[in-house]
Steps between C-alpha positions, in 0.01 A plus 500: 500500500508619142586785266325702232643749251354804330669698223471866410650736244832664592615701200871471425558202729710211369561157652785468748441840658536555875165613635390660824144396586259730682244285680165646606481604865190284548660175375341207680707337774646175371568629147854563375580657167764499229522704180680402184535631147319213328520631142570819308285783640344259752539459875361208699410509867494157664317473832549188709274402786702364792221532759368145477145633444319617188537872425299697243693827477318824426579697186818698558761714326851367451792691352850414381806715445785407265803532728749447216384823335579693820872412505518301826771245584401180322634150444373176354596135516375177355362282778401135469284416801458136597150354516285687754231307689152648524482748787880522524766756409861484381761775496794597283705818463591767247820705543423873490804719563420787735196334662488537878278335761191707552485619136166467321499256209275515195489151344519421130320168458538300178205537263487119489454457877277197534141545621471437874845640578559826683790636693690777669844654481698671774861591577627214715862622526725764348488473119255206520129487418309192617241371253229300676259310275185339645267244344124522554398310186352194669780267383879485500662719231849497352536856369689550175841666524437872453649846541404677824574871534516729804516878542590694815251782557677732747 
């Protein structure tokens, strides 16, 4: 278990944006990915290996789309996760008026998301987006309180 990040230029991007990540179709089984706006004009893709075996991924193309710029339903909330043990996940929620189960969610991860953390977001109930954060750092982590953002991509 472990994660690695790679950054690339994304002109016009600012931190705190809600990004949709396009993963390559040939992504190795056992890898999960998250994208975040890590700095001005910079996107980071974090891949975490949850397979239990070593993986050396092939070169691939990743893309992000700034969902805020497209005018989708968005919301944000400050979340303070408790300490997350290595290999474990915790969940919290963000209220997003108009969200319905089955909607697609583009996550907006904090630029300060600690190395080794990755996650997912999904509509868990009407007007509610679940934020699941998982730790693959190799040790317990107590993430800093941060703003998490979600966009519905109907």
